[in-house]
All heavy atoms as an XYZ file, in Angstrom:
750
protein
N     -12.749      1.201     20.144
C     -13.672      0.681     19.080
C     -12.808      0.463     17.768
O     -12.003      1.351     17.505
C     -14.735      1.853     18.804
C     -15.412      1.546     17.607
S     -17.059      2.545     17.649
C     -16.433      4.050     16.943
N     -12.989     -0.646     17.226
C     -12.126     -1.001     16.046
C     -12.896     -0.335     14.942
O     -14.224     -0.537     14.729
C     -12.057     -2.535     15.942
N     -12.181      0.112     13.748
C     -12.536      0.588     12.600
C     -12.061     -0.170     11.449
O     -10.941     -0.512     11.516
C     -12.415      2.098     12.450
C     -13.112      3.046     13.405
C     -12.785      4.483     13.266
C     -13.441      5.233     14.269
N     -13.187      6.640     14.028
N     -12.920     -0.389     10.425
C     -12.460     -0.936      9.274
C     -12.811     -0.111      8.073
O     -14.026      0.236      7.905
C     -13.057     -2.451      9.091
C     -12.607     -3.046      7.841
C     -12.898     -4.485      7.925
N     -12.712     -5.165      6.593
C     -11.646     -5.569      6.075
N     -10.501     -5.314      6.625
N     -11.551     -6.213      4.846
N     -11.801      0.262      7.335
C     -12.163      1.133      6.130
C     -12.102      0.343      4.898
O     -11.062     -0.383      4.608
C     -11.015      2.146      6.117
C     -11.120      3.099      4.745
C     -12.354      3.985      4.903
C      -9.830      3.995      4.644
N     -13.244      0.357      4.230
C     -13.273     -0.340      2.977
C     -13.261      0.646      1.780
O     -14.280      1.405      1.671
C     -14.556     -1.249      2.749
C     -14.518     -2.273      3.977
C     -14.641     -2.013      1.402
C     -15.710     -3.100      4.109
N     -12.223      0.768      0.999
C     -12.118      1.720     -0.011
C     -13.202      1.572     -1.170
O     -13.704      0.368     -1.230
C     -10.752      1.452     -0.736
C     -10.118      0.667      0.273
C     -11.018     -0.177      1.040
N     -13.603      2.688     -1.786
C     -14.474      2.632     -2.925
C     -13.714      2.442     -4.288
O     -12.600      2.833     -4.346
C     -15.365      3.870     -2.928
O     -14.445      5.037     -3.051
C     -16.149      4.039     -1.650
N     -14.516      1.916     -5.221
C     -14.065      1.913     -6.599
C     -12.699      1.118     -6.642
O     -12.532      0.074     -6.215
C     -13.987      3.282     -7.358
C     -15.397      4.020     -7.361
C     -15.196      5.415     -8.008
C     -16.408      3.140     -8.229
N     -11.769      1.835     -7.320
C     -10.531      1.165     -7.607
C      -9.308      1.482     -6.447
O      -8.090      1.551     -6.813
C      -9.825      1.364     -8.886
C      -9.488      2.773     -9.197
O     -10.185      3.792     -8.627
N      -8.672      3.095    -10.192
N      -9.817      2.060     -5.373
C      -8.780      2.555     -4.411
C      -8.411      1.438     -3.486
O      -9.128      0.477     -3.222
C      -9.549      3.708     -3.537
C      -9.576      4.933     -4.348
C     -10.374      6.160     -3.544
N     -10.443      7.318     -4.296
C     -11.398      7.579     -5.264
N     -12.310      6.545     -5.515
N     -11.493      8.670     -5.952
N      -7.209      1.730     -2.932
C      -6.512      0.667     -2.225
C      -5.977      1.182     -0.933
O      -5.168      2.187     -0.944
C      -5.417     -0.154     -2.933
C      -4.800     -1.171     -2.083
C      -5.926     -0.672     -4.261
N      -6.232      0.627      0.263
C      -5.686      1.104      1.499
C      -4.401      0.392      1.744
O      -4.299     -0.839      1.663
C      -6.621      0.842      2.694
C      -6.306      1.429      4.041
C      -6.378      2.807      3.989
C      -7.206      0.697      5.108
N      -3.199      1.233      1.984
C      -1.917      0.655      2.159
C      -1.306      1.177      3.455
O      -1.494      2.301      3.852
C      -0.994      1.076      0.941
C       0.360      0.562      1.157
C      -1.513      0.552     -0.403
N      -0.637      0.226      4.188
C       0.339      0.471      5.284
C       1.644      0.564      4.881
O       2.161     -0.477      4.365
C      -0.015     -0.515      6.456
C       0.756     -0.026      7.701
C       0.434     -0.940      8.841
O      -0.177     -2.070      8.660
O       0.810     -0.555     10.006
N       2.285      1.667      5.011
C       3.681      1.815      4.564
C       4.551      0.874      5.415
O       4.351      0.815      6.594
C       4.329      3.213      4.460
C       3.580      4.066      3.408
C       4.342      5.326      3.252
C       3.793      6.061      2.006
N       4.510      7.327      1.767
N       5.616      0.333      4.780
C       6.531     -0.612      5.502
C       7.745      0.320      5.812
O       8.341      0.824      4.947
C       6.952     -1.767      4.615
C       5.744     -2.734      4.424
C       8.024     -2.505      5.271
C       6.031     -3.759      3.399
N       8.117      0.323      6.999
C       9.348      1.015      7.483
C      10.445      0.146      7.486
O      10.381     -0.729      8.289
C       9.155      1.774      8.843
C       8.004      2.862      8.752
O       7.955      3.541      7.869
N       7.278      2.966      9.795
N      11.463      0.286      6.624
C      12.510     -0.788      6.611
C      13.349     -0.481      7.857
O      13.467      0.539      8.399
C      13.314     -0.247      5.304
C      13.122      1.161      5.110
C      11.560      1.429      5.575
N      14.037     -1.656      8.330
C      14.795     -1.476      9.497
C      15.984     -0.684      9.252
O      16.589     -0.597      8.236
C      15.383     -3.029      9.722
C      15.204     -3.660      8.385
C      14.080     -2.965      7.721
N      16.353      0.248     10.288
C      17.516      1.016     10.103
C      18.718      0.446     10.810
O      19.864      1.035     10.805
C      17.188      2.342     10.860
O      16.798      2.196     12.251
N      18.502     -0.849     11.483
C      19.779     -1.519     11.948
C      19.658     -2.963     11.654
O      18.591     -3.568     11.538
C      19.533     -1.361     13.539
C      20.799     -1.459     14.368
C      20.454     -1.404     15.819
C      20.209     -0.228     16.385
N      20.237     -0.089     17.859
N      20.819     -3.509     11.362
C      20.915     -5.013     11.043
C      20.661     -5.758     12.384
O      20.685     -5.204     13.520
C      22.144     -5.431     10.428
O      23.253     -5.141     11.336
C      22.394     -4.613      9.083
N      20.598     -7.071     12.320
C      20.416     -7.999     13.522
C      21.742     -7.937     14.395
O      21.686     -8.139     15.503
C      20.033     -9.469     13.112
O      21.017     -9.862     12.139
C      18.700     -9.473     12.427
N      22.757     -7.572     13.644
C      24.150     -7.533     14.440
C      24.274     -6.175     15.007
O      25.138     -5.995     15.769
C      25.242     -7.742     13.411
N      23.303     -5.193     14.771
C      23.488     -3.944     15.456
C      24.140     -2.902     14.590
O      24.311     -1.701     15.050
N      24.426     -3.040     13.272
C      24.924     -2.070     12.536
C      23.933     -1.222     11.897
O      22.851     -1.598     11.500
C      25.734     -2.804     11.259
C      26.932     -3.753     11.778
C      26.370     -1.812     10.277
C      27.477     -4.573     10.729
N      24.239      0.067     12.140
C      23.262      1.160     11.665
C      23.375      1.244     10.170
O      24.555      1.634      9.787
C      23.385      2.470     12.408
C      23.176      2.179     14.018
C      22.591      3.470     11.963
C      23.403      3.354     14.912
N      22.332      1.243      9.426
C      22.342      1.400      8.158
C      22.093      2.814      7.630
O      21.343      3.444      8.238
C      21.293      0.501      7.443
C      21.360     -0.947      7.687
C      20.181     -1.696      7.289
C      22.616     -1.606      7.004
N      22.743      3.303      6.717
C      22.440      4.729      6.121
C      21.066      4.813      5.582
O      20.549      3.779      5.083
C      23.506      4.991      4.976
C      24.016      3.636      4.712
C      23.759      2.703      5.991
N      20.403      5.972      5.666
C      19.034      6.063      5.260
C      18.844      5.705      3.884
O      17.845      5.186      3.293
C      18.626      7.600      5.431
C      17.101      7.725      5.337
C      16.678      9.082      5.644
O      17.135      9.647      6.675
O      15.918      9.761      4.940
N      19.921      6.157      2.969
C      19.822      5.966      1.455
C      19.739      4.483      1.080
O      19.234      4.084      0.196
C      21.016      6.550      0.718
O      22.179      6.032      1.131
N      20.409      3.519      1.859
C      20.366      2.087      1.539
C      19.098      1.437      2.024
O      18.795      0.369      1.576
C      21.554      1.371      2.241
O      21.350      1.272      3.636
N      18.396      2.041      2.928
C      17.082      1.463      3.403
C      15.782      2.026      2.704
O      14.739      1.645      3.010
C      16.938      1.673      4.887
O      16.805      3.033      5.198
C      17.997      1.000      5.664
N      16.002      2.891      1.753
C      14.871      3.607      1.180
C      14.339      2.807     -0.031
O      14.714      2.978     -1.126
C      15.288      5.016      0.682
C      14.095      5.866      0.296
C      14.530      7.303      0.056
C      13.157      7.942     -0.345
N      13.230      9.370     -0.707
N      13.291      1.992      0.312
C      12.608      1.299     -0.702
C      11.158      1.652     -0.270
O      10.657      1.126      0.699
C      12.801     -0.094     -0.780
C      11.980     -0.992     -1.842
C      12.321     -0.399     -3.220
C      12.155     -2.477     -1.577
N      10.437      2.493     -1.247
C       8.985      2.890     -0.801
C       7.992      1.809     -1.195
O       7.584      1.670     -2.227
C       8.769      4.192     -1.619
C       7.798      5.031     -0.980
O       7.478      4.905      0.146
N       7.251      5.904     -1.717
N       7.747      1.028     -0.080
C       6.807     -0.092     -0.372
C       5.833     -0.139      0.749
O       5.983      0.658      1.809
C       7.789     -1.342     -0.218
O       8.263     -1.596      0.963
N       4.741     -0.870      0.640
C       3.737     -0.967      1.569
C       2.992     -2.290      1.425
O       3.095     -2.906      0.448
N       2.152     -2.562      2.523
C       1.277     -3.778      2.428
C      -0.021     -3.366      2.358
O      -0.577     -2.526      2.821
C       1.526     -4.427      3.796
C       0.703     -5.765      3.940
C       0.937     -6.289      5.319
C       0.088     -7.748      5.360
N       0.136     -8.307      6.585
N      -0.753     -4.008      1.335
C      -2.106     -3.810      1.004
C      -3.039     -4.337      2.168
O      -2.961     -5.435      2.539
C      -2.563     -4.400     -0.222
C      -3.987     -4.339     -0.538
C      -1.749     -3.970     -1.474
N      -3.761     -3.352      2.703
C      -4.635     -3.908      3.917
C      -6.038     -4.004      3.384
O      -6.693     -5.006      3.852
C      -4.627     -2.583      4.883
C      -3.202     -2.352      5.398
C      -5.613     -2.996      5.981
C      -2.493     -3.505      6.005
N      -6.684     -3.317      2.518
C      -8.003     -3.351      2.098
C      -8.131     -2.941      0.551
O      -7.331     -1.990      0.193
C      -8.792     -2.500      2.928
O     -10.306     -2.852      2.657
N      -8.922     -3.506     -0.208
C      -9.034     -3.292     -1.657
C     -10.490     -3.004     -2.000
O     -11.459     -3.713     -1.487
C      -8.589     -4.387     -2.469
C      -8.766     -4.120     -3.987
C      -7.184     -4.805     -2.137
N     -10.718     -1.972     -2.723
C     -12.081     -1.656     -3.227
C     -12.570     -2.604     -4.206
O     -11.876     -3.418     -4.725
N     -13.727     -2.647     -4.678
C     -14.370     -3.596     -5.563
C     -13.803     -3.385     -6.946
O     -13.855     -4.415     -7.741
C     -15.825     -3.293     -5.536
C     -16.007     -1.964     -4.976
C     -14.864     -1.648     -4.137
N     -13.426     -2.225     -7.461
C     -12.974     -2.037     -8.746
C     -13.702     -1.002     -9.456
O     -14.810     -0.479     -9.082
N     -13.370     -0.557    -10.644
C     -13.984      0.425    -11.539
C     -15.101     -0.333    -12.414
O     -15.086     -1.512    -12.583
C     -13.028      1.001    -12.483
C     -12.142      2.045    -11.896
C     -11.264      2.495    -13.018
C     -12.798      3.297    -11.377
N     -15.985      0.408    -12.825
C     -17.045     -0.117    -13.730
C     -16.675      0.261    -15.148
O     -16.332      1.452    -15.496
C     -18.468      0.630    -13.405
C     -18.934      0.260    -12.091
C     -19.871     -0.837    -12.215
N     -20.381     -1.298    -10.830
C     -20.907     -2.400    -10.616
N     -21.037     -3.304    -11.574
N     -21.369     -2.733     -9.424
N     -16.845     -0.654    -16.110
C     -16.539     -0.421    -17.576
C     -17.812      0.332    -18.186
O     -18.822      0.323    -17.448
C     -16.220     -1.713    -18.153
O     -17.423     -2.671    -18.354
N     -17.673      0.683    -19.267
C     -18.870      1.409    -20.098
C     -19.963      0.372    -20.246
O     -21.206      0.673    -20.284
C     -18.444      1.870    -21.445
C     -17.475      2.961    -21.361
O     -17.462      3.586    -20.375
N     -16.758      3.305    -22.353
N     -19.693     -0.977    -20.266
C     -20.657     -1.946    -20.319
C     -21.415     -2.298    -18.910
O     -22.284     -3.047    -18.879
C     -20.196     -3.187    -20.939
C     -19.817     -3.234    -22.377
C     -18.397     -2.529    -22.431
O     -17.413     -2.757    -21.625
O     -18.156     -1.845    -23.485
N     -20.884     -1.735    -17.943
C     -21.302     -1.973    -16.567
C     -20.681     -3.092    -15.817
O     -21.097     -3.452    -14.691
N     -19.641     -3.779    -16.443
C     -18.965     -4.818    -15.771
C     -17.980     -4.279    -14.759
O     -17.379     -3.198    -15.055
C     -18.352     -5.716    -16.813
C     -19.268     -6.431    -17.628
C     -18.592     -7.307    -18.601
C     -19.607     -8.022    -19.506
N     -19.113     -8.822    -20.495
N     -17.677     -4.954    -13.685
C     -16.704     -4.579    -12.729
C     -15.300     -4.955    -13.156
O     -15.042     -6.104    -13.511
C     -16.953     -5.172    -11.449
O     -18.215     -4.663    -11.020
C     -15.922     -4.765    -10.352
N     -14.328     -4.099    -13.187
C     -12.938     -4.344    -13.531
C     -12.324     -4.391    -12.198
O     -12.052     -3.365    -11.598
C     -12.286     -3.211    -14.350
C     -13.174     -3.082    -15.757
C     -10.855     -3.629    -14.743
C     -12.762     -1.930    -16.559
N     -11.771     -5.578    -11.743
C     -11.275     -5.734    -10.398
C      -9.846     -5.115    -10.375
O      -9.152     -4.957    -11.404
C     -11.103     -7.268    -10.209
C     -11.134     -7.827    -11.574
C     -11.905     -6.890    -12.415
N      -9.389     -4.657     -9.138
C      -8.043     -4.057     -8.884
C      -6.964     -5.180     -9.226
O      -7.231     -6.349     -9.093
C      -7.995     -3.696     -7.512
C      -9.468     -3.519     -7.154
C     -10.235     -4.529     -7.892
N      -5.751     -4.818     -9.526
C      -4.806     -5.735     -9.905
C      -3.990     -6.180     -8.661
O      -3.224     -7.049     -8.807
C      -3.703     -5.073    -10.838
O      -3.162     -3.900    -10.119
N      -4.257     -5.756     -7.427
C      -3.683     -6.248     -6.233
C      -4.832     -6.817     -5.326
O      -5.945     -6.526     -5.476
C      -2.887     -5.153     -5.472
C      -1.689     -4.679     -6.330
C      -3.763     -4.021     -5.186
N      -4.285     -7.498     -4.321
C      -5.220     -8.140     -3.367
C      -4.719     -7.830     -1.790
O      -3.552     -7.536     -1.841
C      -5.428     -9.636     -3.526
C      -4.168    -10.511     -3.524
C      -4.553    -11.891     -3.916
C      -3.341    -12.785     -3.809
N      -2.195    -12.479     -4.328
N      -5.516     -8.041     -0.916
C      -5.116     -7.846      0.454
C      -3.950     -8.773      0.712
O      -3.710     -9.926      0.407
C      -6.223     -8.164      1.384
C      -7.195     -7.277      1.408
C      -8.522     -7.540      2.462
O      -8.157     -8.297      3.384
O      -9.424     -7.162      2.275
N      -2.922     -8.223      1.311
C      -1.757     -8.975      1.818
C      -0.504     -8.845      0.893
O       0.566     -9.135      1.179
N      -0.781     -8.184     -0.439
C       0.341     -7.919     -1.364
C       1.288     -6.835     -0.896
O       0.788     -6.012     -0.190
C      -0.317     -7.584     -2.687
C      -0.858     -8.741     -3.469
O      -0.710     -9.887     -3.172
O      -1.410     -8.427     -4.477
N       2.492     -6.978     -1.229
C       3.549     -5.939     -1.002
C       3.692     -5.180     -2.298
O       3.987     -5.839     -3.318
C       4.723     -6.553     -0.519
O       4.522     -7.307      0.704
C       5.815     -5.410     -0.237
N       3.452     -3.856     -2.305
C       3.592     -3.102     -3.444
C       4.481     -2.028     -3.492
O       4.932     -1.584     -2.341
C       2.184     -2.519     -3.744
C       1.093     -3.491     -4.052
C       1.620     -1.583     -2.587
N       5.079     -1.630     -4.577
C       6.013     -0.588     -4.804
C       5.277      0.767     -4.887
O       4.389      0.760     -5.830
C       6.975     -0.848     -5.840
C       8.114      0.155     -6.132
C       8.965      0.034     -4.830
C       8.877     -0.288     -7.329
N       5.548      1.721     -4.081
C       4.756      2.968     -4.043
C       5.404      4.075     -4.815
O       6.628      4.128     -4.775
C       4.312      3.367     -2.714
C       3.702      2.297     -1.801
C       3.718      2.806     -0.283
C       2.337      2.159     -2.180
N       4.698      4.928     -5.307
C       5.302      6.128     -5.968
C       5.890      6.977     -4.890
O       5.616      6.887     -3.765
C       4.195      6.817     -6.661
C       2.982      6.306     -6.045
C       3.190      5.033     -5.544
N       6.855      7.815     -5.219
C       7.573      8.596     -4.241
C       6.623      9.714     -3.656
O       6.578      9.984     -2.461
C       8.732      9.463     -4.845
C       9.600     10.142     -3.926
C      10.830     10.701     -4.600
O      11.223     10.429     -5.657
O      11.537     11.425     -3.731
N       5.688     10.177     -4.411
C       4.681     11.136     -3.976
C       3.285     10.667     -4.375
O       3.043      9.832     -5.200
C       4.858     12.589     -4.594
C       6.312     13.147     -4.377
C       7.222     13.061     -5.332
C       6.579     13.703     -3.146
C       8.370     13.539     -5.206
C       7.859     14.205     -2.931
C       8.816     14.139     -3.923
O       9.929     14.673     -3.705
N       2.287     11.097     -3.532
C       0.949     10.720     -3.870
C       0.252      9.971     -2.625
O       0.911      9.720     -1.578
N      -0.937      9.525     -2.883
C      -1.583      8.919     -1.827
C      -2.304      9.853     -0.912
O      -1.829     10.986     -0.593
N      -3.263      9.447     -0.319
C      -4.093     10.309      0.777
C      -3.875      9.641      2.145
O      -4.319      8.503      2.339
C      -5.659     10.483      0.388
O      -5.761     10.904     -0.841
C      -6.364     11.206      1.374
N      -3.426     10.520      3.023
C      -3.076      9.981      4.352
C      -4.421      9.810      5.192
O      -5.180     10.695      5.095
C      -2.182     10.885      5.032
C      -1.772     10.392      6.491
C      -0.853     11.334      7.122
O      -0.557     12.385      6.680
N      -0.415     10.933      8.430
N      -4.519      8.578      5.836
C      -5.767      8.411      6.640
C      -5.154      7.795      7.979
O      -4.388      6.887      8.100
C      -6.573      7.311      5.945
C      -7.738      6.938      6.808
C      -7.055      7.720      4.629
N      -5.807      8.427      9.031
C      -5.334      7.824     10.473
C      -6.574      7.171     11.010
O      -7.631      7.771     11.100
C      -4.884      9.103     11.373
C      -3.577      9.599     11.083
C      -3.086     10.476     12.203
C      -2.069      9.652     13.012
N      -1.414     10.461     14.000
N      -6.386      5.880     11.450
C      -7.346      5.094     12.068
C      -6.729      4.637     13.448
O      -5.804      3.864     13.464
C      -7.643      3.803     11.159
C      -8.404      4.252      9.952
C      -8.516      2.824      9.113
C      -9.609      4.790     10.118
N      -7.360      5.262     14.528
C      -6.772      5.066     15.702
C      -5.327      5.617     15.877
O      -5.185      6.862     15.563
N      -4.319      4.899     16.178
C      -3.041      5.464     16.352
C      -2.190      4.972     15.056
O      -0.996      5.381     15.021
C      -2.255      5.035     17.539
C      -2.267      3.412     17.748
O      -2.996      2.690     16.941
O      -1.517      2.940     18.565
N      -2.836      4.295     14.065
C      -2.077      3.896     12.911
C      -2.198      4.793     11.633
O      -3.336      5.435     11.623
C      -2.465      2.457     12.521
C      -1.995      1.461     13.358
C      -2.156      0.006     12.800
C      -1.367     -0.981     13.537
N      -1.219     -2.247     12.819
N      -1.237      4.873     10.896
C      -1.316      5.800      9.719
C      -1.272      4.817      8.439
O      -0.533      3.998      8.270
C      -0.031      6.589      9.771
C      -0.148      7.904      8.978
C       1.106      8.666      9.234
O       1.154      9.452     10.168
O       2.073      8.502      8.318
N      -2.330      5.174      7.574
C      -2.483      4.457      6.322
C      -2.579      5.418      5.158
O      -2.659      6.606      5.381
C      -3.751      3.577      6.192
C      -3.816      2.604      7.480
C      -4.554      2.877      8.666
C      -3.325      1.347      7.275
C      -4.550      1.946      9.680
C      -3.426      0.335      8.267
C      -4.043      0.660      9.507
N      -2.517      4.990      4.054
C      -2.515      5.630      2.785
C      -3.528      5.059      1.698
O      -3.523      3.947      1.625
C      -1.097      6.027      2.096
C      -0.228      6.833      2.962
C       0.535      6.262      3.988
C      -0.173      8.214      2.751
C       1.372      6.891      4.770
C       0.740      8.896      3.536
C       1.334      8.371      4.548
O       2.134      9.022      5.343
N      -4.309      5.945      1.111
C      -5.199      5.454      0.038
C      -4.634      5.826     -1.346
O      -4.184      6.996     -1.495
C      -6.653      6.102      0.267
C      -7.533      5.583      1.104
C      -8.803      6.396      1.179
C      -7.954      4.153      0.572
N      -4.558      4.801     -2.142
C      -3.967      5.056     -3.514
C      -4.950      4.445     -4.487
O      -5.845      3.589     -4.136
C      -2.581      4.172     -3.804
C      -1.457      4.779     -3.104
C      -1.087      4.341     -1.724
C      -0.538      5.844     -3.725
C      -0.083      4.887     -1.052
C       0.485      6.322     -2.929
C       0.759      5.849     -1.616
O       1.811      6.446     -1.009
N      -4.924      4.944     -5.769
C      -5.665      4.314     -6.830
C      -4.913      3.130     -7.387
O      -3.636      3.164     -7.199
C      -5.911      5.357     -8.001
C      -6.966      6.372     -7.538
C      -7.048      7.401     -8.794
N      -7.884      8.544     -8.387
C      -9.113      8.501     -8.365
N      -9.899      7.560     -8.627
N      -9.815      9.650     -8.078
N      -5.598      2.154     -7.853
C      -4.863      0.923     -8.292
C      -3.809      1.170     -9.246
O      -2.708      0.688     -9.227
C      -6.017      0.009     -8.863
C      -5.310     -1.347     -9.211
O      -4.483     -1.901     -8.565
O      -5.771     -1.767    -10.389
N      -4.063      2.137    -10.226
C      -3.222      2.415    -11.246
C      -1.876      3.175    -10.772
O      -0.959      3.356    -11.615
C      -3.802      3.160    -12.536
C      -4.412      4.521    -12.074
C      -5.873      4.452    -11.738
O      -6.412      3.373    -11.502
O      -6.418      5.582    -11.645
N      -1.827      3.726     -9.614
C      -0.681      4.493     -9.011
C       0.496      3.539     -8.646
O       1.581      4.047     -8.422
C      -1.092      5.410     -7.867
C      -2.026      6.381     -8.154
O      -2.149      6.897     -9.339
O      -2.594      6.972     -7.261
N       0.246      2.341     -8.368
C       1.270      1.397     -8.036
C       2.220      1.136     -9.078
O       1.833      1.042    -10.316
C       0.666      0.095     -7.529
C      -0.227      0.131     -6.248
C      -1.496     -0.410     -6.317
C       0.190      0.763     -5.144
C      -2.195     -0.265     -5.228
C      -0.588      0.930     -3.987
C      -1.877      0.431     -4.086
N       3.595      1.039     -8.739
C       4.555      0.774     -9.717
C       4.789     -0.620     -9.888
O       5.350     -1.006    -10.938
C       5.778      1.523     -9.220
C       5.841      2.973     -8.915
C       6.991      3.570     -8.336
C       5.433      3.657    -10.067
N       4.412     -1.451     -9.063
C       4.519     -2.895     -9.082
C       4.280     -3.631     -7.821
O       4.010     -3.003     -6.795
N       4.396     -4.929     -7.914
C       4.250     -5.703     -6.718
C       5.600     -6.336     -6.307
O       6.400     -6.714     -7.270
C       3.213     -6.864     -6.870
O       3.558     -7.733     -7.904
C       1.776     -6.225     -7.019
N       5.860     -6.512     -5.181
C       7.254     -7.172     -4.626
C       7.012     -8.558     -4.184
O       6.047     -8.863     -3.407
C       7.856     -6.242     -3.564
C       8.098     -4.903     -3.954
C       8.428     -4.047     -2.614
C       9.186     -4.763     -4.870
N       7.837     -9.489     -4.526
C       7.831    -10.896     -4.070
C       9.032    -11.264     -3.584
O      10.237    -10.755     -3.912
C       7.519    -11.857     -5.344
C       6.221    -11.372     -5.955
N       4.963    -11.706     -5.605
C       5.905    -10.434     -7.185
C       3.955    -11.199     -6.384
N       4.622    -10.395     -7.375
N       9.153    -12.292     -2.722
C      10.349    -12.881     -2.022
C      11.312    -13.571     -3.037
O      12.469    -13.568     -2.751
C       9.952    -13.683     -0.770
C       9.346    -12.743      0.230
O       9.619    -11.742      0.467
O       8.582    -13.360      1.045
N      10.825    -14.255     -4.009
C      11.617    -15.104     -4.765
C      12.368    -14.308     -5.780
O      12.206    -13.563     -6.618
C      10.921    -16.116     -5.548
C       9.555    -16.552     -5.106
O       8.962    -16.043     -4.253
N       9.006    -17.436     -5.741
């Protein structure tokens, strides 16, 4: 049975990205060179409500790659996969290829 978690308020569901420990040529990389705490946004909540009752949308969207804090987030297991729930303001930034 497939499950889909839709976060509430300004929470964001993230799947951590495990960097490769080996290059395509087979060279094993040291752990310190591969440590970039990043993740892919899987699902986003609707956002917070302002005092006027308007919705303030989260700053990220599904599919974004985000830079995660070293500590924090709530671990969630869905099936055999491991995800983390963060608040929108916990992200340090978004990562882009260019």
